[in-house]
Structures are given as structure tokens and as C-alpha cells.
N, C-alpha and C positions, 0 to 999 in steps of 0.2 A: 301302408305303402302299396303302390301298384307295381307289380312285376313288369320288367322291361320287355320280356318276351310276351307278345300278345297272342296267346293261344286260348282256344276255348275247347274244353273236352267235356263230353257228356257221356257218362257211362250208363248205358241202358240197363233196365231190369233184365234178369236172366230170361232169355227168350228161347223158344224151341228151335226155330230154324233160321238160318242167316243167309246172306247173299254175297256174291262176289262179282266183280265187274272187271272187264278187260279195260286196259288203259286207253283213254281217248285223249286227243290233244287238248290240253288245257292252257289257260293263260296264267302268267306269273302273277303273284300277289301284287296288287297295285300299291303304290306309295300312299301313305296317309295324307289326306288333304284337309282335314278338319282341325279346328282348334282343340286344345286339350279340354276334356270334359264334355264335349259335344259329340253326338253320334257321327260316326265316320261312315259315309255310304260306300266307301272303297275298302272297308275292313274285311278281313277274313275271319270267320267264326270257326274255331276248331272244336270239334265235338268227338268225344271218345265213347265207344260202345264196348260192351263186354264180349258179346259173341258176334262174329262176322257171319253175314249171310252166305249161303252156299250158291245161290243164284238170285237174280232180280225179278224172276217171273212171279209176281204177286198173284197172278191169275191161277197158277197151278201149284204154288208152294205156300204152305201155311207157316205161321210163326210170327210172334210179336216183333222180331228183329226187322222183318220186312215192313210191317205196318208202321212202326215207329218212324222210319226215315222216309218212306215213300208216300204214304197217304197225306194229302194236303200240301206236301212239298213238291212232289213230282206228278202224282196222279190225283185227280179229283173226281168226286161223284156229284150227283144232283144235289145231295144233302151231305152234311157232315155233322160232327158233334163237338160240343164245347168241352172244356176241362171238367165241367159239372155233368157231362154225359147228356146235356140237353141237345136236341136236334135243331139244326138251323140250315137254311139254304146255302148252297155253294155254287155249282154250275146252274142251278135253278134259281131264278130271281124270285119265284113265287111257286107255291104248290098248294093244292087243295085235296082233301080226302072227302069222298061222298059220305052222306049221313049213314049209309048202310055199311060203310067200311070196305066197300068192294072196288071202288074206282079211285085211282090216284092220278091227278093231273098236274104236270110240271110245265112251267114256262122257263125257257132257257135265257140266260143272260146274253146280251149282244156282244159281239166283238171277240168271242173266245176263239183262240187259235191253238192248235196242237203245236208242239215244239218244232215240227217240220214246216210250219207256216200254213197248214191246211185249216180252213175254218171249221169249227165244230157245228154240226147240224143235228137235228133230232134223229136223222137216220143213223148217225153214229151211236146214239144212245140205244136205239132199237136193236141195232146189230150187237152191241155189247151185252145187253140184257137177254137177248135171245140166246146168245152163247152160254150165258150162265144158266138159263132155263133148260137148255137142251143137252148140255155137255156135263155129264156126271163128274168129270175130272176137274172141273173149274170150281174154285173156291166160292162157296155160297150157293151151290146148286140146290141144296136141301131147302134153303130159305125161299126159293122160287117154286116150291112144290105146288102151291095154290095159285100160281099165276096162269091165267088162261089166255091172255092177249096182251101184247105190247105193240102199240101203234103210234104213228106220228101224223096227226091230222094236218099239220103244217110244219115248215122248217124249224119253228121255235117251240113246238108243243109236243109233249110226250104223254101218252095215256097208258096206264097199267091197270089191268082188270084182274081181280082175284075171284076164285070160285067161292071162297069163304073169308070172313074177316080174319086178320092176323095182326094183333096188336104189336108184334115185334117186327113187322115187315119194314116199316119206315126206318127203324133203327138198323136193320140188316143192311139197308142201302148206305149207311154210313161206313160200312166196312168194305172189304175186298169185293163183295158181290155187287156193290153199287158203283164201282169205278167205271169211268167211261174211256173207251179206247177207240182209236180211229178205225173205221170200217175197212175191212180187207187190208189192214196194215201188214207189212211183211217184216217189221222190226223184230229182231231176235231178242225177245224180252228177258232171256236169261242173262244177257250181258249188256243190253242197251235199253233205251226207253223212248217213248214218244207220247208224253203226257200233255196236260194243259196247265200244270201247276206253276207257281212262282219261281221255281228253280229247275234247271236242267242238269243232267248228268254230264260231267266233263272228264273225269279221270277215276280209274280204279287201280290201285296198287294192291294186288291180292296179298292178304295177310297183314296189311298195314293201314291203308286209308281209302276212303271213297270221298270224292269231291263233287259238290254241286256248285253251279254258278247261277247268279241272278238271271232270270228270264226277263230281258228288257222289253219283250213283246207281250208280257203278261196282261191279261184283260182287266185285272183288279189292281189294287194298290201294290206298288213295287216292293220287293223285299228290302229289308233295312240294311243288309250287308251284301257285298259283292260276291262272296264265296262262303260256303260252309264246307269244312273238311271234317269228316268223321274219322276219328282215330280209334283203332281197335286195341283195347288194353284188357285182356281177359282176366288179369289178376287184380283183385281189389287193392292190395297193398301197392302194387306197381302204379295203379291209377292215382292213389294218394301221393306217392312219391313224385309222380309227374307233375301233379298240381303244386306241391311244395317246391319243386325245382323251377316253377314258373313256366312250365310247358303247356299248362292248361288253365283256362279261366273259369270254366264251369265243369263240375264233376257231379254226375247224377248216380243214383244207386250207391251212395256212399255207405260203406259198412259202418253201422252204428258204433262199433267198438273202435273204429279208426277216425270217426268224425271229430273228436276233440283235437286231434293233431291239426286239422284244417282250421278249426275255429280259433285255436290258440295262436295260429300263425298271424292272425290279423289281416290276412289277405282275402278272406272269404267270409261271406254271410251264409249261414245255413238255413235252408227252408225245409219244412216237412210237408210233403204232399199226400193228399188222399188218393187211394187207389181202389180198384175192385179186386185186389189180391186176397184170396181166401186161403189161408194156410190150413189146408184140409188134411186132417187125420182120417183117412178113409178106413172104414170097416168093411170086410168082405161079408156082406149081409147074407150071402148064400151058403157060407161055410161055417160049420160048427167049430167052436161054440158061439161064434159071432152072429149066428142066426137067432140067438136068444137075446131078446131085448134087454133082459136083466144084466147080461154080461156087457152089452154095449153101454148101458147106462152106468154101470159100475166103473168102466174105464173112463168115462167122462167125469164122473164124480171124483176120481182119483187124481185128476190133473189140476194143479194149482196154476190157473191161467195167468193170474197177475204176476206170479214169480217167473213164469215162462216168458211173458212179454218183457219183463225186466231183464232177463238173461239175453233175449234176442236183441234188445236195445231199441226197438221201434215197433209200433203197432198199437192197435186198440182192440178191446175185447169184442168178440163176435160169437154169438151163441146160436146162430142159425145160418142157413145157406144163402141168404141175401144180404149183401153189404149195403152200407148207407147210401151209396151213390146210385143204387138200382131201385126201380119201382118195386114196392112190396116190402121194403125194409121195415122191420119192427124190432125193438129191443126185446130179445128173448132170454134175458138173464134170469127171468123167473122160472125157466124150465129146468135149469141145472146149476149147481154151485159146488164149490170145493167141499167135499164131505167124505174123507177117507173111511170113516167108520161106517157110514151108510154103504159105501162101495164094498167093504168087506162083507157086510150083511147080505147084499144082493148076490155076491159071488157064492157065498155059502148056500143061499137059497137056491141058486142055479146048479148046485152040486159041483162047483168048480173050486177045487183045492189044489194049490201049487200049480196054477195055470201057467203054461209057457206059450208065448206068442212071438212071432217074428215080424219086425218092422222092415219093409223094403223101401228104400229111399234112394233117389239119385244122389250120387256122391258129391255133386257140386253144392248141395245144400249145407255141407259141413256137419259138425258134430253137436252144435249147441242144443237143438231141439231133441235129438235122440238121447243126449245125456240127461236132460230134464225128465223126459218120459221114462227112462230107465229108473231114475230115482223115485219118481212119483208112483210108478206101478209097483216097485219093490215094496213100498210101504203098505200096500194092500194085498201082498202075497202073489203078485204077478211077475214072472220073470220075462223080461223083454230082450230078445236077441235082435241085433241090428244087422241088416244085410244091405250095405252100401254098394250100389251098382252104377255102372255107366248108364246114361239116359236111354240109349237104344235098348239096353237090357230091360230097363224098367218098362219101356213101351211094349216090349215083347211079353214079358212075364206078367206084369200087372195090368196094363191097359188092354192088351189084346187077349191074352190067355186067362186072365183073371185068376192067376195062381199066386195067391198071397193071403196073409192074415190081415195085417195092417199096412198102410202105405201113407207116405207124406209127400205132397207136392203143393206148390202154390198154383191154385187155379186163378189165373189173372183175367180171364175173359169176362166182360160185363154181360149181364143178363143171361147167365147160363144156368138158371134154375132148372131148365128143362132136363138137365142131366139126372135129376132126382125123379123125374117123371118118365124116365126111360129104363125099364127093368133090364135091358141088355147092356146098359152102361157098366163100366167096371165096378161101380159101387154095389151092383147086384141088389139094389133096393127096389121092391115091388109093392106099391101101395095103390090100390085102385082108386081110392078117394083122392089121393094126391094127383094122380093122373087125370081124373075128371076135373078137379079144380083148375089144373094147369090148362087143360083144353078150353075150359070156359073162359079163363083169363085171356087166352090168345084171341078167342072169338069175340070178346067184349070190346065194343067200339069206344066206350067211355074209358079213358085212361085211368081215372080215379077208381072206378068200379073194378077195372082190371087189376089195379094194384091191390085192392082189398082182397080179391080172390087169391092173388099170389101170396099175400100175407097169411091168409088162412092155410094155404098149402105149406108154406114154409114152417109155420108153427107145428103142423102135423109131422113134418120131417124131423124137426128138432125133438119133439116129444117121442118119436119113434127111435131117437138116438141113432139115426142112419149113418152118422159120421160125427166127428167133432171138428169144430172150427177153432183152431188154436188161437188165431188172431186175424184181424183184418190188417193187411200189410200197409206200411207207409213208405214213401220214398224220401230219402234225405238227399238234398242237392246243395252243393257248395257253389256259390256264385260270386265272382269277382265284382267289385263295385263298378267296373267299366262296362259291365253287361246289364242291359235292361230288357224287360219283356220276356224273359225266359220262362216257359210254362212251369208250374209247380205241381198241378194235380194231373192224374191219369197219364203221366208221361211214360209209363211202362207199356201203354198201348199205342200212343202216338205222340209225336213232338212236332207241333206246328211252329216252324221257325221263321215264318214270314215277317212277324212283328218284332223279332229280336234285333237289337242294335248293339254295337260295340263302339264306345267312345274313344276319341283320341287319348293317348296316354298323357299323364302329367309329366 
């Protein structure tokens, strides 16, 4: 049966930073005009998210909570990426990369307007990207380190020149660094917007909802719904209860342990989506005894990954730092396997008897993973103390000060292998060969050859046991039959809602 209350809620994956908006005048929900079972262009799509953003300034504020709702919906770049993380044109109708990998030429689509009615020109792109290149406070500034020139030969053409090839540059343009803003715009981006996307911002009830409206002047295909309302439901159980009560039609980031309630209700179909979430058990490679590769390997051998994934309820095995959706992925299950006896032997060889370690973990991740690790490590003679902290504390102690033994967080960012090529990153991993391979991969203009180099580097990282990747995360989404076109994969990094429709109720 279909619930009579037509709401769509989408609970986003846990995100680092969120945003808040001052209320603007909005329009009331239009009355349904379509026959039952057919898409209703006047429908409102209600979407629920876990964490509310703190501001809407995606240029200066990091975090998946912003990217999920703003990229492709409010703001657009020259290029974007699909759910499979493939790059495709957006504001650019066409683009070319020179054979030496140094010059990128983009041709803009015609008829693109900012939400204030101003036409988009190549000068706006140049201004946006020069800001990224020259302002260290802007998101993506580091991605523009090799950019030497950004020019507009004519109103519809943009050229970007690099000092050296960068295989990741085009992908970087699919994120905040590549978004295009109106030149000399005075919009207060923390509370308002002036993008080019298929939706505009209409209302923000802080602590409750953010509402988008269809942009009827959009240059591309119009959005399939009149409005999207994001509801903020920080508690997973509360989200499920809202769905069961008929207040939501779609729920994302469903807790696997709660999913059967939604499936058994008969009102939702569950989908499992791929992500680049790497459930990373970080080892402090600079700190004894974790600076001993034998200790790190022993800890990995002690973990029953299959049992851990079963306990978590969703996920796939991952034995290296590159997930399946990223270039350079290789099944590295041959590197390490569950072997408690070998773990004990390695610890003894390393002179580690009755080893005591502390796991620092943000408290919002719950207790499932720590409990499994405590049990597994105990079997090999390692005592694990769990230090559950608020996320700001984790950022200060682990990420910034690198004062920890073990840590657990979900690294959701795609193509972030470079963290293991940076000895200053909180992992503390320093391998000159890995760094060299990564640099060569970035400079390689052939994407297949670049991926091969990344795969070589990733294998070295896994063989060094620089960390353990407990699992590759999956997202569970509950979707009502009246909703079509809702994305399944990579929705923790962005949710393109332009193609989503809601049918008239039966």
C-alpha cells in the first residue's frame, strides 16, 4: 500500500560539516494535478538528512553535507561525475585535454543563466577559478597548485593551462573547486545562493528543513518535481519511525539493523548502493609499537573481517586503500587473511607480550566496530581500550595532533589515495617508493597507465600494513514505489535530484 502522506526523506551519510539557511519566502505546496501512478510535476519531494549544515558557503566550508545537496542541484561546474564516478560535461558542452596533459579547453553550453537572471559567460568561469587558484581559504585551492593560466579566448570558451600533468585535475573540477559563481557577486553565500542549477533555494527553517524549488529558467531539462524539502533527522531510529509513520517516502543511510522494519512494512523497496567509504582502522605508523610492521600485520591478521561485516550489517571486504569505484582498484585479499595464530607469532617475534592499545573513535559511529575489535584482539593477547570522543575532539587529538594509537573513521572521499603518499597526514606513513609511484600516476596522461601505477602503490601500502580497511561501506536506501529515479550509488557524496519524480498517489 502507498502511504497517504506524500513525503520523501533522505537521510544522508554521516557528514563532516553541515549548513543552515535563513528563511526566504517560499511557495505553498501545489495541489496534485496528475493521475495516480504517473509522475506529478507539481509534487514536493521531502528529503531527510542526518546532519544539518552550519552554513551554505560551499566555497569556504568543507563536508559531504554541503556537497550532497548543493552540487548539481544548486551549483554546477564545467564537469560533473556520475554515480559510477565517471566524468561528464555539465556547464561545458564539450571539453578537450591536450596530448601532453597541460591544456584543458572547455566550450560552454548556451543559454545558461544564474538564478538572478544574469547570463553565464566564460569570464565568470575565469573569475571563479582564479579565486580558487589564488585564495588559500577556498575549497580546492591545493588542486589548482599546478595551474599557471586561466583564460577566456571568447565568451563561450575557457582554457586552463597546467605547469605539469595532473591525472586528478579534471576529477577535482567535479567537486567544490570546479563550481562556477557569478563574477563580483555580492550574495551572502552562508545563507543564500546564486547558482545555475535546476533548483533554487527558497526556505530554511534552522534545525528542521531546507527547501529547494524547481528553477523554471534552467538551461537544461527541468527538474521532475516542483520542490525538494530536506528534513533533518539526526537519529537513525527516528528516521525509520518517520518512514513507518508515512512522513517520508525515501530514507537513505538506513541503519542495517533497522532495515528489516522498513522492508517488512511493505511500503518500501530497499536498494544497496556502492560508495567510496573506506572504514579505515588507522595505525599511528610513527608511534611505537605501531612503527613495527610486524605489529601492524599482526593486528590485521587478528581481525575476522567477514564476521565484522556481518555484525555491521552492510559492506564488502576491502584489503587496500583504493575502493572499487576509484582508479587503481585491485583485489588485495592475497595480502592478508584472518589468522590469529600467525598474529600471535608475529607479536611474540616483535617482543610484544600483553600489548595494550587505545582506539580513538568518534562517538557517533556507535559500538559495533569497537566491540568486534576488542573481541578479536583479545584472542591474540592484545587489550584494546576504546576512547569514544566527540568529533571536534577527534579532529584535534587524532587528525591534527596525531596523538593516538589506533583510530577508526569512514574516509568517504573518492580518489584520496594521496593521503598515503603524504607523510605529514595523520596516518604517519612514510614510504618513498609509494610517494614516487603516486607522483608518477598523477603525471601520467594515459588514465590506464596511471591506474596501473596507483595499483602498484596501493599494493605496497597494504603489504606495509599501513592501516586496515575493515570494509568498503554500502548505503541502504528505502524507496517508496511512488518515487522513481532516486540515485543509488555514491549518494554520500552527492545526490543529483533533477531526474527524480514522484507519482500521484493511488
